[in-house]
N, C-alpha and C positions, 0 to 999 in steps of 0.2 A: 870634429863636431859638424862639419858641413854635411850636415845631414841633408879638385877641381884643379939648312935645308930649305929656307923659305922658297916657295914657288910662286912666281908671278902668275896671277890668275889669267887664264886665256878665256876668250869669248867662244863658247861652243855653239855650233848650229843645232837647231832642234833635231833630235834623233827621230828618224822615220823608220819604223820597223818594216822591212820588206817582206813580201810573201804572205800577206794576210789572206789572200784567196787561194794560196797554193794548196796542194794536197797535203795530207798528214805526213806522207813520206818525205815530201820536199821540206816541210817544216822541221821534221826530225833531223834532216841532214844539213839544214842551213846553219851556218856558224852564228853563235850568239854574240851580240855586240854589247859593249859597255853602255850603261846608261850615262848620258852626259847632260849637263845643265843646258837648257835651252837659252836662247838670247832673252826671251821674256816668258814669264809664267803667268798665264791668265787664269784666275780662279774660276773653275767651272760652275761652282754652286756653293752656297753657304755650307759650312761643315755640319753634317748631321750628328745626332747624338751617338749613333753607332760608329761613325767615322772618328769622332772625338775620342771614344774609348780605345781606339786602336790606331790612331793616326800615325804613330811611329812605325807601323808595319806597311804603310801605304807607299805609293810611288810618285815621284815628282812629275814624270811624264804622263802616266795614266790617270793619276788622281789630282794632280796639281798641288800636292802637299809634300813637303820635303821629308818624308819618312825614309826608312832604310830599305824599302823594297823587299821586305821579308815575305809578304804574301806572294809576290811575283817569283821570288827565289824558290819557294816551295812548289809553286805551280809549274814553273818552267825548267827548273834545274834539278830538283831533288825527287821528283816523282819516280817511284820504283827503286830508288837507291836506299841502301841500308848503311847507316852510320854506326860507329862504335859509341858506347857509353862514355861520357866525359864527366869527371867529377869537378864541380865548380865550388870553390871555397868562398863563403860569404863571411868576411870579417866585418862585423857590424854590431848592432844593438841586440841581436838575437833574432830568431825566426820562429814563428808559430808553425812548427812542423806538423801540427794536427789540422791545419787549414784544409778545407774541402778541395780547393783548387791546386793544392800541392801534393795531393796523395799520389804515391808511386814515383815521386820526384825527389824524395829525401834519401840521402846517403845513409846506409847502415854499415857499421864496422863489422866486416865478416870475421874478424879475429876476437870479437868480444861477445861473451855470453851475457845477455841482458839481465840485470837485477840480482846477480849473484854476489855483489860486493867484492869481487875479485878483479884484479888487473890482469885479465886473461892474456892480453897481448904484450904485457910487461913494458908498456911505454910510459908508465908513471901516472896514468889517468884511469881511475877505477870506473868501470861501466860507461866508458865514452862511446856509447852506441851510435849516436847521431852527430857527434861533434863534442865540443867542450866550451864551458862557460868560465873564462878567466876572471870574470868580475864577481863570481859568487852571487851574493845577495845585494851587492852594491847597485844603485841606480843613478843617483845624482853625483856630480863631481864638479870641482873647480875647473875653470879654464887654466891652461898651462901658464899664462901670464900671471894669474892669481897665485899659482903655486910658486912661481919665481919670486914674486913680490913678498910672499909670506916668509920666504927663507931669509929675507933681509938684504941690506945693501952690502954686497961683497966687492964693490968697486968695479964690477964688470960692465962692459957695454950692454950685455944682455939684460942686466938688472935695470939699467937706466931706460932702455927701450921698453922693457916690460912695464915699468912704473908709468911711463908716459902713456902707453897704450891703455893700461888699466884705468888710469884716471879719466881718460877720454871715454872709454867704454862705459865706465860707471855713470858718468854724467849723461851719456846717451840713454842708458837704461832708465835713469830717473825720468827723462823726458818721455821715453816710450811708455813708462808707467802712467804718466799724466794723460797721454793720448789714449791708452787702452781703457783707462778708467772713464774718460769722457765718452768714448765710443760705446762702452757698456751701458752708461747712463742713457745715451740716446736709444740704444737697442731696447733697454728695459722700458723706456717710455712708450715705444712703438708696440712692444709686446702687451703692455697693460692696456693700451688704447684698442688694439685689435682683439685682445683677450685670447691670444694664442702664441705659442712659442716659436713655431716655424711659419714664415711668411715669405712671399715673393714680391717683386716690384709692383705687380698688378694689384696686390692687396693695399698698397699705400694710397691708391686713388680713392679708396672707400672711406678714408679718414676725413671727417668733416668738422672736427673740433676747431673752436676758435681760440683755444689756449695757445699762447705764443710759444710755450715750450714744446708743445706737441707739434705745432706747425714747423718750428725750427728742426725738430727731430725728423719729421717727415721729409723736409727738403734735404737734410744731410743724408738720410738713408737712400733717397731717390738717386742722389749723386753717386753714392757708393755702389749701389746696384748697377748703375749705368757704366761705371768704370771697371767693375770687378768681373763682369761676364756671367755667362749662364750657369756656371757651377758654384757660384757664390751662395753660401749658407750662413746667414748672420750668426745663428746660435752656435754652430760648430766652429766656424772660422774665427769669430771673436773669442770663443772659448780657448781655442788653440793659441791665439795671439796672446791672450792673458797668461796662459800657462808658460809660454815661451818667455815673456817679459818677467813674470814673477820668479820663474826658475833662475833667470839671470841674476836677479837681485838676491834671492834666498840661497842659491847654491853656487852658480858659476862664478860670481864675483864676490862672494861672501868669504872674507879672509878667516872668519871664525868657524867655517864649516869644514869638517874632515870627512869626506866621503869614502876614503880608502880604508879606514880603520876596520870596518866590518869584513873586509876581504881577508885580513890576517897575515898578509905577506909583507916583505920589505920591497917596495916598488923601486928602490934604488940598488937592488942586488939582482942582477940578471941570472945568477946561479940559484936563487930561490925561485925555482921554476915549476913546482908542482903544487898548485893551489886552485881554488875555484871548485866547480862541481859540474855535473853532467846535465843540468837542466838548461838546455840551450836557449830557451826563451826567457830565462831569468825569473826573478821572484814575482814579477807582475807582467803577465803576458801582454797586456795593453801597451806596455812600454817597449815591446818588441816591434812596434809599428814600422819604424824605419827599415829594419832588417827584413821584415816580412814583405814589405813593398818591393825592396830591392830583389829579393828572391823571386817574387812573382813576375817581375819584369823579365827575368831570365827564363823562368821555368813554369809559370802557371800553365795548366793544361790547355792546349790549343783545340778550338772547335767544340767545346763542351757546353757552350751557352752559359758559362759562369764567368762573371767578371770580364777581364780582358784576356789576351792571349800572350803566352810566353814566346820569346824569340826562338828558343831551342827546345827540341823534343827529347833528344838522347842525352839528357843530363841528370845528374844526381847532385842535390844541394847538400854540401857539407857546411854545417854552421859552426862558426867560432865567435862566441860573444866576447867582444873586447872593447866596444865603444859605448861609453856611458852617456848619460845626459849631461854633457860637459865635454872637456877635452880628454881624449884617450891618453893613457900612459905609454911612453915609448917601449917600455918593457913588455906590456901586454900585446902591442902590435907586433913586435919582433917575435915573440913566442907564438902568437896566433898564426903568423905567416909560416913559421917552421912547422907548426902542428898540421896545417892544411897541406903543406908540401909532403910531409912524412906520411900522410894518409891518402896520397894519390891524386890530389887536386892538380889539374893541368892548367886551369884558369883560376885566378883569385881576384875577386872584386873588392876594392877598398873605397867605399863611399864615405870617407871621413877625411879630416884634415885640420891642421891648426897652424898658428903663426910662430910658435916657439917649440923647440925640440931639444931639450937639454942633453938627452942621451941618444942623439940621432944616429950615432955610430952603430948602436945595437940594431937599429932598423936597417941601416945600410948593409950590415952583415947578413941580415935575414933576406934582403932583396938579392944579394949576391948568391946566397945559398939557393934561393928559388931559381936563379938563372942557371946555376950549376946543375940543378935537377930538371931543367927545361920546363919551367912553369912561368906562364905569362901573368903579370900583375897589371890589372886595369884599375886606374885610380882617377877619382874625381878631381877636377881642377880647382874647385872651390867656388863659393857663392858671394863674393864680396864685390864683383864687378871691377876687379883690379887687374893691372898688368903685372903678372907674377914674375916677369923677367926682372923687375925692379927689386933690388935686394930687400927693401923695406916691406915688400909684399909676398915674400916667399911662402909657399904653401907646403907644409910638411905632411907626410913623407914625400921626398922627391928622389930623383935618380941622378942628381948632380951635386957634388960637394961644394962647387964654386958657383952654382946656379947657371953654368954655361955648358961645361963638358960633361956628358953622361958617362958614368962609370960602369954602367951595365946596359944591356940591350933588350931587357925583358920587361920593361915598365913602359906603359903607354898612358898618357894623361889626356883626359877627355873633358872638353867644354860642352856647353848646352846650347841647343837651338830650340826655336818654337816652330809652330806649324805653318807660318806664313813666309814663303820664300820671297826675299826682297832685302832691301838694305837693313831692315830691323830683324832679320832672321835669327841673329845671335841673341839669346836671352839677356836682358839687361843685367841680371844678377851674375852671369857667368864670368869667371875670371878668364883671362886671355893672355897671350904672349907668344911671339913668333919663335922663341927659343924653348919655352917650357910647357906649352900646350901643343899636343900633337895633332888632334883632330876633334871634330865636334859630332855630337849625336843628340837625338831628341831628349829634351829634359824639362819641358814645360807642359803642364797639364797631362801627366802620365797616369793612366788608370791601372791599378794593380791591387793585389791582395794586401789586406791589413788584418791584424789578429781577430780571432773569433768569427771566422767565416764572413768577414766583411771586405769591402772594396772601397778604394778612395783615389781621388786625383791628388797627386803630390807633384812638386816641382823642385828642381835643383840639379846641379851637376851630379848629385847623388843618384838621380834617375837616368841621366845621360850615360854614366859609367856602366851600369848593368845592361843598358841597351847595347853598348859596344861589346861588353863581356859576353852577351848572348850570341852576337855574331862571331866572336872569337871561339866560343864553344862549338858553333856550327862548323867552323873551319876545322877545328881539332877533331870533331866527330867524323867528318867525311874525308878528311885528308890528314890522318893521324901521323903520317911520316914527317910532316912539316914541323919545324922547330918553333919554339916560342918567339924567337927573334924574327923568323919568317912571317909568322902570323901577325906580329906587330907591323911589319913592313907592309903586308897586304892590307891591313885595316887602314893604314895611312895612304898608301899609293892608289888604292882602288876607289877611294871616296869620290863623291860627286862634288864638283866645285861650288864653293860659295859664290854669291854675286860678286862682281868686281869691286864694289864698295860696300862696306858694312859699318854699322854703328856698334861701338864697343863700350861696354860699361855704362855707367850712369853719370849724370851731371851733378854738380854740387847744388844746383837749383832743383828742388823737389818737383817731380812731374816732367822734367826735361831730360833729354838725352844729348850727348855730344854730337857734333857733325860727323858724317860718314867719312871713313878713311879707306885706304886700300885694304882689301881682305888679306893681303900678305902680312899685315900687322897682327892678324888674329891668332895665328898658329903656324906651326912648321909647314903645314900642307895647304891651308886655306880650303879645307875640304870637310865634307860630312860623311860619316860612315855609311856604307851601302852594302847590304848583305848580298844582293845579286851580283854586283861587281866583284865583291870579295871572293865569292865562290868561283866565279869565272877565273879570277887571277890565281886562286889556289889550285884550280885544275891545271892551269898552264905551268905553274911553278912546280907542282908535284911530278910533272912529266919530265922536267929537266934533270 
């Protein structure tokens, strides 16, 4: 639903690129050097709107923003080079394949004749032209803990843990409902006073009412605007917050709700594996927001003055809808991975996760199948601000049956960073763990495609994962002989170092964060994905 080897961090000297005034010939022959973290990063200027829309592509040295140096990689390393097409599987909530900024980037099944009602490629899926929708017309779902609790007390430790977490989560949801109802009341008071739906912080100064309720609402909204930043939109953001909270109560935590019935399969039978339909954005295209955003981060068309820019150009997005509004079923994820593998995906992005996985072995088998077929799985670390090395915080699916030793070498787990390099560069929501998080990538305020030709800022390890997957696709495009395990190693080893000390997670006190700790505690590498370095390392590795 998250829609997430320790190396001691060294202090690196500021990289000074030599030969700025050299001839073009000398520049061409000069060896390219790795981008390294400077001792101190001084912000050159406030982030402009244009920079914000594509900050994940910028460069720590040139722009003083901890992006992935994507622009620099294209300008200095990929000019004149031709890569191979790479199919990237997006296992998610669905993708708006008709979006203006994804045209030409969508996978088409070459073995299927569209619309003839025949399973031309005999894979069990009729007219799977652009992928498959394993959820059919289902949209909302329970959390996995809700499903475990619904089955009743079987005496297992899993049931006891699920019940405890369910009760805690339900109480939190009730408190969140109180808060969102209060905020909506404040917002509606301001809207009525200003006589308009959309407003900015500057509009609040025009309010002169002496009504105590209006004055209180004005003060609250002023504070919210101040803390929320320039992209805050009360109407949209409060609306989304309300939907999220009410969906928790009405569907995710509602033990009387059955979201699976409409699909028509038996979710507890892995052999019942041909169900769903070929409408890859699902019954309501707007609900494909998460998957469309993920797809855009990887593949939205570069340089066309629409929305943001994708990381990779030589890609085709293969959509597998398997993640509902709630927790995904293990069966759907296992079959979705296998479907993407069987149809040629070399990178699969999984921006989802959950705390319980009753049939985790099905997913483990699918991950091993992907490894056998040389497919890299890029997975989000999760958005709870937890140390997922702790057993109580495991984020499924994972690549370790005991939460320590990996059973496969083709899964890479990605945490999220923000645009300010320093002790607070790791996003407070991002999960972490020096055993189970591999590396970090941009995941806060990421601008990309959403359904119906729109664009939006979203945040989460759900956004960090496709940023890393886009770099993986670049490597697999230009260095196709490298194996999935080698691409994983490159993404980890070539990263730019985090600061020596970082703040991880959130404090139990609202508005506070814990003290900074060694960045070695953050992940296996204490690094951030960097496309420029990754391509340099891929070049060296491919020659060995």
